[in-house]
VOSE-178110 format. One record per residue: x, y, z of N, C-alpha, C in turn. Coordinates in steps of 0.2 Angstrom, whole numbers, padded with zeros to 4 digits, always signed. Layout:
<pts>
XYZXYZXYZ...
</pts>
This chain:
<pts>
+0576-0240+0024+0571-0244+0021+0564-0243+0024+0559-0242+0022+0552-0241+0022+0549-0249+0025+0546-0249+0029+0543-0256+0030+0536-0257+0026+0535-0262+0023+0530-0266+0020+0527-0271+0023+0521-0272+0021+0516-0278+0022+0520-0284+0022+0524-0285+0016+0528-0291+0014+0534-0292+0020+0536-0287+0022+0541-0287+0029+0538-0290+0033+0533-0288+0035+0528-0291+0042+0527-0299+0041+0525-0300+0034+0525-0307+0034+0531-0311+0035+0536-0309+0033+0542-0312+0034+0544-0312+0042+0542-0307+0045+0543-0308+0052+0539-0313+0055+0532-0313+0054+0528-0318+0057+0530-0325+0054+0530-0326+0048+0533-0333+0046+0540-0335+0050+0545-0331+0051+0551-0334+0056+0548-0336+0063+0544-0331+0065+0541-0333+0071+0537-0340+0072+0534-0340+0067+0529-0346+0065+0534-0353+0065+0539-0352+0062+0543-0359+0060+0548-0359+0066+0550-0353+0069+0555-0354+0074+0562-0355+0070+0563-0354+0065+0569-0354+0061+0571-0351+0056+0576-0347+0053+0576-0343+0048+0576-0348+0042+0580-0353+0043+0581-0359+0037+0574-0360+0035+0570-0362+0040+0563-0366+0039+0559-0359+0036+0559-0354+0038+0555-0348+0035+0557-0347+0029+0563-0347+0026+0567-0347+0020+0563-0351+0015+0564-0358+0017+0562-0363+0014+0553-0363+0012+0550-0359+0017+0543-0359+0017+0542-0353+0012+0546-0347+0012+0545-0342+0008+0548-0342+0000+0551-0348-0001+0555-0350-0007+0560-0345-0008+0564-0343-0003+0571-0338-0004+0576-0342-0001+0582-0340-0002+0588-0343+0001+0588-0341+0008+0592-0345+0012+0592-0342+0020+0597-0337+0020+0602-0336+0016+0607-0329+0016+0602-0323+0015+0598-0324+0009+0594-0319+0007+0589-0316+0013+0586-0322+0016+0581-0320+0022+0585-0317+0027+0590-0319+0029+0594-0317+0035+0596-0308+0034+0598-0307+0026+0600-0300+0026+0594-0296+0027+0588-0299+0023+0581-0296+0024+0579-0294+0030+0580-0299+0034+0578-0298+0043+0582-0294+0046+0589-0293+0044+0593-0288+0047+0591-0281+0044+0589-0281+0039+0586-0273+0037+0580-0272+0039+0575-0277+0041+0568-0276+0045+0571-0274+0051+0576-0276+0056+0576-0275+0061+0580-0268+0062+0585-0266+0057+0587-0260+0057+0581-0254+0056+0577-0255+0052+0571-0250+0051+0567-0249+0057+0565-0255+0061+0562-0255+0067+0565-0252+0073+0573-0254+0073+0577-0250+0078+0579-0254+0083+0579-0262+0081+0582-0267+0087+0581-0273+0084+0584-0278+0088+0583-0286+0086+0577-0288+0089+0574-0292+0084+0566-0294+0084+0566-0302+0087+0572-0305+0086+0574-0311+0088+0580-0313+0091+0580-0317+0096+0586-0320+0099+0588-0325+0096+0593-0326+0094+0596-0333+0090+0599-0338+0095+0598-0344+0093+0601-0349+0098+0602-0355+0094+0605-0360+0096+0606-0367+0093+0600-0370+0092+0595-0369+0095+0588-0373+0093+0583-0368+0089+0585-0363+0086+0581-0359+0082+0581-0351+0085+0575-0348+0083+0574-0341+0086+0569-0340+0091+0569-0336+0095+0563-0334+0098+0562-0326+0099+0556-0324+0099+0556-0316+0098+0559-0313+0105+0561-0308+0104+0563-0302+0109+0558-0299+0111+0557-0295+0118+0550-0291+0119+0550-0286+0114+0554-0283+0110+0552-0279+0105+0549-0283+0099+0551-0289+0098+0549-0293+0093+0542-0296+0094+0540-0297+0101+0533-0299+0102+0529-0294+0102+0530-0287+0103+0526-0281+0101+0525-0281+0095+0531-0281+0091+0530-0280+0083+0526-0286+0080+0526-0292+0083+0521-0298+0080+0515-0297+0082+0514-0294+0088+0507-0293+0090+0502-0288+0084+0507-0282+0084+0504-0277+0079+0504-0281+0071+0509-0284+0071+0509-0286+0062+0504-0290+0061+0503-0297+0067+0498-0300+0065+0490-0297+0064+0490-0291+0069+0482-0289+0068+0483-0284+0061+0487-0282+0059+0487-0278+0052+0486-0281+0046+0490-0288+0047+0490-0293+0041+0482-0295+0041+0479-0297+0046+0473-0299+0047+0467-0294+0043+0468-0288+0045+0464-0283+0042+0465-0283+0035+0472-0282+0032+0473-0283+0025+0470-0288+0021+0471-0294+0024+0468-0300+0022+0461-0300+0022+0457-0297+0026+0450-0296+0026+0449-0290+0021+0452-0285+0021+0451-0281+0016+0450-0283+0008+0456-0288+0007+0456-0290+0000+0452-0296-0002+0450-0300+0004+0446-0306+0003+0438-0302+0003+0436-0299+0006+0429-0296+0006+0429-0291-0001+0434-0289-0003+0432-0285-0010+0432-0289-0015+0433-0295-0015+0431-0301-0021+0425-0301-0021+0420-0300-0016+0412-0301-0018+0410-0296-0022+0413-0290-0023+0411-0285-0028+0414-0286-0035+0417-0291-0037+0421-0292-0043+0414-0296-0047+0415-0295-0053+0411-0299-0057+0414-0307-0061+0410-0310-0063+0413-0316-0066+0413-0322-0060+0414-0328-0063+0413-0334-0060+0420-0333-0054+0418-0337-0047+0424-0336-0041+0427-0342-0042+0433-0341-0041+0438-0347-0040+0437-0349-0033+0437-0356-0032+0436-0358-0025+0443-0358-0022+0444-0355-0017+0451-0355-0014+0449-0360-0008+0454-0365-0008+0454-0371-0004+0460-0371+0001+0459-0372+0007+0465-0372+0011+0465-0380+0014+0470-0383+0015+0470-0389+0019+0476-0391+0022+0476-0396+0028+0482-0397+0032+0486-0401+0027+0492-0402+0029+0498-0405+0025+0496-0412+0026+0495-0416+0020+0493-0423+0022+0495-0426+0015+0497-0433+0017+0500-0438+0011+0494-0438+0006+0487-0437+0008+0481-0438+0004+0480-0431-0001+0484-0426-0001+0482-0420-0004+0482-0421-0012+0487-0423-0014+0486-0423-0021+0481-0428-0025+0480-0434-0021+0475-0438-0024+0468-0434-0023+0467-0431-0018+0461-0428-0015+0459-0424-0022+0465-0419-0022+0463-0414-0027+0462-0416-0034+0465-0421-0036+0464-0424-0043+0456-0427-0043+0453-0431-0038+0447-0432-0038+0442-0425-0037+0444-0421-0033+0439-0415-0034+0439-0412-0041+0444-0411-0044+0445-0409-0051+0440-0413-0056+0441-0419-0054+0436-0423-0059+0430-0423-0057+0428-0422-0051+0419-0422-0050+0418-0414-0051+0423-0409-0051+0420-0402-0051+0424-0399-0058+0423-0402-0064+0427-0400-0069+0426-0393-0071+0421-0389-0070+0419-0383-0072+0421-0378-0066+0424-0380-0061+0427-0375-0055+0433-0375-0056+0436-0369-0055+0444-0366-0055+0446-0368-0047+0452-0370-0045+0453-0369-0037+0460-0366-0038+0461-0363-0031+0468-0360-0029+0468-0364-0022+0475-0367-0020+0476-0371-0015+0482-0368-0010+0480-0368-0004+0485-0367+0001+0485-0372+0007+0491-0374+0008+0492-0380+0012+0496-0376+0019+0494-0380+0025+0498-0377+0030+0498-0383+0036+0503-0382+0040+0503-0387+0046+0498-0386+0051+0494-0381+0051+0491-0379+0057+0483-0378+0054+0480-0381+0058+0472-0380+0058+0470-0373+0060+0473-0371+0066+0472-0363+0069+0473-0358+0062+0479-0359+0059+0480-0355+0054+0475-0354+0048+0474-0361+0046+0469-0361+0041+0462-0358+0043+0460-0358+0049+0454-0356+0051+0454-0349+0052+0459-0345+0053+0461-0339+0053+0460-0336+0047+0464-0339+0042+0464-0337+0034+0456-0337+0032+0452-0342+0034+0444-0343+0032+0441-0338+0035+0443-0336+0041+0438-0331+0045+0440-0324+0043+0446-0323+0039+0448-0316+0035+0445-0316+0028+0442-0322+0025+0440-0322+0019+0446-0322+0014+0451-0325+0017+0457-0326+0012+0456-0333+0008+0451-0338+0012+0450-0344+0010+0443-0346+0009+0440-0350+0006+0434-0351+0006+0431-0358+0009+0436-0362+0009+0435-0368+0012+0441-0371+0014+0441-0375+0020+0448-0378+0023+0446-0385+0026+0450-0388+0025+0450-0397+0028+0454-0395+0033+0452-0397+0040+0456-0397+0045+0455-0402+0049+0460-0405+0053+0459-0410+0058+0460-0407+0065+0454-0408+0069+0454-0405+0077+0453-0411+0082+0456-0408+0086+0453-0412+0092+0447-0411+0096+0447-0412+0102+0441-0412+0105+0438-0404+0106+0432-0403+0108+0431-0395+0107+0435-0392+0112+0436-0393+0118+0439-0390+0123+0445-0386+0121+0449-0391+0116+0455-0387+0114+0456-0385+0106+0451-0387+0102+0451-0386+0096+0451-0379+0093+0453-0377+0088+0452-0370+0086+0445-0368+0085+0442-0364+0088+0435-0363+0087+0432-0361+0080+0426-0363+0079+0424-0361+0072+0421-0354+0072+0423-0350+0067+0422-0343+0067+0415-0342+0067+0412-0336+0069+0404-0334+0067+0404-0334+0058+0398-0336+0057+0396-0336+0050+0399-0342+0047+0404-0345+0049+0407-0351+0046+0404-0357+0048+0403-0363+0043+0399-0369+0044+0405-0374+0044+0402-0379+0048+0407-0385+0049+0404-0391+0047+0406-0396+0042+0403-0402+0041+0409-0408+0042+0407-0412+0046+0411-0418+0048+0412-0424+0043+0418-0426+0041+0419-0431+0037+0420-0437+0040+0426-0438+0045+0429-0442+0048+0429-0441+0056+0424-0446+0060+0425-0445+0067+0420-0451+0070+0424-0454+0075+0431-0452+0078+0437-0455+0072+0441-0452+0072+0447-0454+0070+0453-0456+0075+0454-0463+0079+0458-0463+0083+0465-0463+0082+0468-0461+0087+0475-0459+0086+0479-0466+0086+0486-0466+0082+0490-0471+0083+0497-0468+0086+0502-0473+0088+0508-0469+0089+0513-0472+0085+0518-0469+0084+0524-0470+0079+0530-0472+0085+0532-0477+0086+0538-0478+0090+0544-0481+0085+0550-0480+0088+0556-0482+0084+0556-0490+0085+0558-0493+0080+0557-0500+0078+0561-0505+0085+0565-0501+0089+0569-0504+0094+0567-0503+0101+0561-0499+0101+0557-0497+0107+0555-0504+0111+0555-0503+0117+0553-0510+0121+0546-0512+0119+0542-0507+0118+0535-0509+0117+0533-0512+0108+0539-0511+0105+0537-0511+0098+0535-0518+0095+0535-0524+0099+0533-0530+0097+0525-0531+0099+0522-0527+0103+0515-0527+0106+0511-0526+0099+0504-0527+0101+0498-0527+0096+0495-0521+0096+0496-0517+0103+0492-0511+0104+0497-0508+0110+0495-0502+0111+0498-0499+0116+0493-0494+0120+0494-0492+0126+0489-0487+0129+0495-0481+0132+0492-0476+0135+0495-0470+0135+0499-0472+0142+0496-0476+0147+0499-0477+0152+0507-0481+0151+0507-0484+0146+0513-0489+0144+0518-0483+0142+0516-0478+0141+0522-0472+0138+0523-0467+0143+0522-0467+0149+0522-0463+0154+0531-0461+0154+0535-0464+0153+0542-0464+0153+0545-0461+0146+0542-0460+0141+0544-0459+0135+0545-0451+0133+0549-0450+0129+0549-0443+0126+0544-0443+0120+0540-0437+0120+0535-0436+0115+0538-0430+0110+0539-0432+0104+0541-0427+0098+0535-0423+0097+0535-0416+0097+0530-0411+0095+0528-0411+0089+0522-0408+0087+0519-0408+0080+0523-0403+0076+0523-0405+0069+0527-0400+0065+0526-0391+0068+0531-0388+0066+0532-0381+0068+0526-0378+0065+0522-0373+0068+0517-0368+0066+0512-0366+0073+0507-0363+0071+0503-0361+0077+0500-0367+0079+0499-0368+0086+0497-0373+0090+0490-0375+0090+0488-0381+0088+0481-0383+0087+0478-0385+0092+0481-0387+0098+0477-0389+0104+0479-0396+0105+0482-0400+0100+0483-0407+0101+0488-0408+0106+0494-0404+0108+0499-0406+0113+0494-0405+0120+0490-0400+0121+0485-0397+0127+0481-0405+0128+0478-0407+0123+0473-0413+0124+0477-0419+0125+0483-0420+0123+0487-0426+0124+0489-0425+0133+0491-0420+0134+0493-0418+0141+0487-0419+0145+0482-0417+0144+0476-0418+0149+0474-0425+0148+0474-0429+0143+0473-0436+0143+0478-0440+0147+0484-0438+0147+0490-0441+0151+0489-0439+0159+0487-0433+0161+0487-0430+0167+0481-0433+0170+0476-0436+0167+0470-0439+0170+0471-0446+0171+0478-0448+0168+0480-0455+0169+0485-0455+0176+0486-0449+0178+0492-0448+0184+0499-0447+0181+0500-0445+0175+0507-0443+0174+0508-0436+0168+0511-0433+0168+0512-0428+0164+0518-0429+0158+0516-0430+0152+0521-0432+0147+0526-0427+0145+0533-0430+0143+0538-0427+0143+0538-0423+0134+0538-0418+0134+0539-0415+0126+0546-0412+0125+0548-0415+0119+0555-0411+0117+0555-0410+0109+0559-0407+0107+0561-0406+0101+0555-0402+0097+0556-0395+0097+0551-0391+0095+0553-0388+0087+0548-0386+0085+0549-0382+0078+0553-0387+0072+0549-0392+0072+0552-0397+0067+0548-0397+0061+0549-0400+0055+0545-0402+0050+0544-0409+0050+0540-0411+0045+0537-0419+0046+0542-0423+0044+0548-0421+0041+0554-0426+0039+0558-0426+0044+0559-0421+0048+0564-0421+0053+0560-0426+0060+0555-0425+0061+0550-0428+0065+0552-0437+0064+0550-0438+0058+0550-0446+0055+0559-0448+0057+0562-0443+0055+0570-0446+0057+0571-0447+0064+0569-0443+0067+0570-0443+0075+0567-0450+0078+0561-0452+0076+0558-0457+0078+0562-0463+0075+0564-0463+0070+0568-0469+0068+0574-0470+0071+0577-0465+0072+0584-0464+0077+0583-0466+0083+0576-0467+0086+0575-0469+0092+0577-0462+0098+0574-0457+0095+0575-0452+0099+0568-0449+0103+0562-0453+0101+0556-0452+0104+0550-0455+0100+0544-0453+0103+0538-0456+0099+0533-0451+0098+0528-0452+0093+0523-0447+0091+0517-0449+0090+0512-0445+0091+0505-0447+0088+0504-0447+0081+0501-0451+0077+0499-0450+0071+0493-0453+0069+0490-0451+0063+0484-0455+0061+0485-0460+0058+0479-0464+0057+0479-0470+0055+0481-0471+0047+0481-0464+0044+0482-0464+0037+0489-0464+0037+0492-0463+0041+0500-0462+0040+0505-0468+0037+0508-0466+0032+0513-0470+0029+0517-0473+0033+0521-0479+0031+0525-0481+0035+0531-0478+0036+0535-0477+0042+0541-0473+0043+0547-0477+0042+0552-0477+0040+0558-0481+0040+0560-0482+0048+0563-0488+0049+0564-0489+0055+0559-0488+0061+0552-0488+0060+0548-0486+0065+0542-0492+0064+0538-0493+0069+0532-0496+0070+0526-0492+0071+0521-0493+0069+0514-0489+0070+0509-0493+0073+0507-0492+0080+0503-0496+0084+0497-0492+0085+0491-0495+0087+0486-0492+0089+0485-0490+0096+0482-0484+0098+0482-0481+0105+0475-0484+0107+0475-0488+0112+0469-0490+0115+0468-0489+0122+0462-0490+0125+0460-0488+0132+0459-0482+0134+0457-0476+0130+0456-0470+0132+0453-0466+0127+0451-0461+0127+0447-0457+0122+0451-0451+0122+0454-0452+0116+0458-0446+0112+0458-0448+0105+0455-0443+0100+0453-0444+0094+0454-0437+0090+0453-0437+0084+0453-0433+0079+0446-0432+0075+0445-0427+0072+0439-0426+0069+0441-0422+0063+0439-0425+0057+0441-0423+0051+0436-0418+0048+0436-0412+0047+0430-0408+0045+0431-0403+0039+0427-0400+0036+0427-0395+0031+0424-0390+0035+0427-0384+0034+0424-0377+0037+0423-0373+0031+0419-0369+0030+0417-0365+0023+0414-0361+0025+0414-0355+0020+0411-0349+0020+0404-0350+0016+0398-0351+0019+0392-0353+0014+0391-0348+0008+0392-0341+0009+0392-0337+0004+0397-0338-0002+0401-0341-0001+0407-0342-0006+0407-0349-0009+0404-0353-0005+0405-0361-0008+0397-0364-0006+0394-0366-0013+0387-0369-0011+0387-0376-0007+0382-0379-0005+0381-0384-0002+0383-0390-0007+0381-0389-0013+0383-0394-0018+0390-0394-0020+0394-0390-0020+0401-0389-0019+0404-0392-0014+0402-0391-0006+0404-0394-0002+0403-0402-0001+0397-0403-0003+0397-0412-0004+0402-0415-0009+0403-0411-0015+0408-0414-0019+0414-0414-0017+0417-0408-0013+0423-0409-0010+0424-0415-0005+0418-0415-0001+0417-0420+0005+0419-0426+0002+0415-0429-0004+0414-0436-0007+0422-0436-0010+0424-0432-0012+0432-0433-0015+0437-0434-0009+0436-0431-0004+0440-0433+0002+0439-0439+0005+0432-0442+0007+0431-0448+0009+0434-0453+0005+0432-0453-0001+0435-0457-0007+0442-0460-0005+0446-0454-0005+0453-0454-0005+0454-0456+0002+0451-0455+0007+0454-0457+0014+0453-0464+0014+0448-0468+0012+0446-0474+0010+0452-0478+0007+0454-0476+0002+0460-0479-0002+0466-0477+0002+0466-0472+0005+0474-0472+0009+0474-0477+0014+0468-0477+0019+0468-0482+0024+0470-0489+0021+0467-0491+0015+0468-0497+0012+0475-0498+0010+0479-0492+0007+0486-0493+0007+0490-0494+0012+0489-0491+0017+0493-0490+0023+0491-0494+0029+0485-0493+0032+0484-0496+0038+0480-0503+0038+0478-0504+0031+0475-0512+0031+0480-0517+0032+0487-0516+0030+0492-0521+0029+0495-0521+0036+0495-0517+0041+0497-0518+0047+0494-0524+0051+0498-0528+0054+0496-0535+0058+0490-0534+0062+0490-0528+0067+0485-0527+0072+0477-0524+0068+0477-0523+0062+0472-0519+0061+0466-0523+0060+0465-0529+0058+0459-0534+0059+0457-0535+0065+0461-0535+0071+0460-0538+0078+0459-0533+0082+0459-0526+0079+0457-0520+0083+0452-0516+0079+0446-0517+0078+0441-0514+0075+0439-0507+0078+0439-0507+0085+0439-0501+0090+0443-0495+0088+0449-0497+0084+0453-0491+0083+0452-0490+0075+0448-0492+0072+0446-0489+0065+0443-0484+0065+0444-0478+0060+0440-0473+0061+0433-0473+0057+0429-0469+0058+0421-0470+0056+0421-0464+0050+0420-0466+0044+0420-0461+0039+0413-0460+0037+0411-0453+0036+0404-0452+0035+0403-0449+0029+0399-0451+0025+0398-0450+0018+0394-0442+0018+0394-0438+0013+0390-0433+0012+0383-0434+0010
</pts>
């Protein structure tokens, strides 16, 4: 078998998800089919690319070498395809990327209402870093990301602009309903020094864990992380089962067998931004996308956060929404 770019994408997706089954779901194929394809890829390369274990897969030394080269080749190819679009005639389709969010469908519907003459293609990912890389490679024109403080956030690529829509967006914490602090009206990081933290969904790390670790260590303890390479549903199930806690946005919907409390008494927050290529999206387009998002954000807050008992008594935990 001769290796093709699609085979390199398979290897990268398996590494990013940490699981053949999750990679298969992301690629829209069956797990047996992807397993067989991965074996053929390994035979063509000449050795195993991943060690298989009960907690997923990890790259072998050969796998790490292949991944480094594969990622560089895929970025070059994406850049070639993306930059070539500039030389084609006709109106441009706006290529939009977004973090996975409960707001996505409503946001898209609002955008299409505000911009009826524009065509969209969309790509959703759990990682702001991955979306930023796709934007830098000219695979996407606009991305909506959530990023932590500047020290840990994926940097804005040269030539790309950033427009803030929500800042600060204070974090909340999702706790099991039986947690010792579930009856409180707010919570601080120091209250959680002995707890197990569930990691964000599988994908390229965005700096959130480093930001949380730094905030905790400034308070005198190191947070305990567990349960890597999960998807959002698995994270919610683990919280509900009492296996750990997790940071979450105030827009988060209620999770079965869990409570969401505001995190107070320290500086750790998100910034919701649009990053965009100015040669591909006009400022008028960006402002309309921005307006559709902030309108959707306010609606989502009203549907989810406003009904929580602590909301009115903790105005310092409310996000600041910035109109275009």
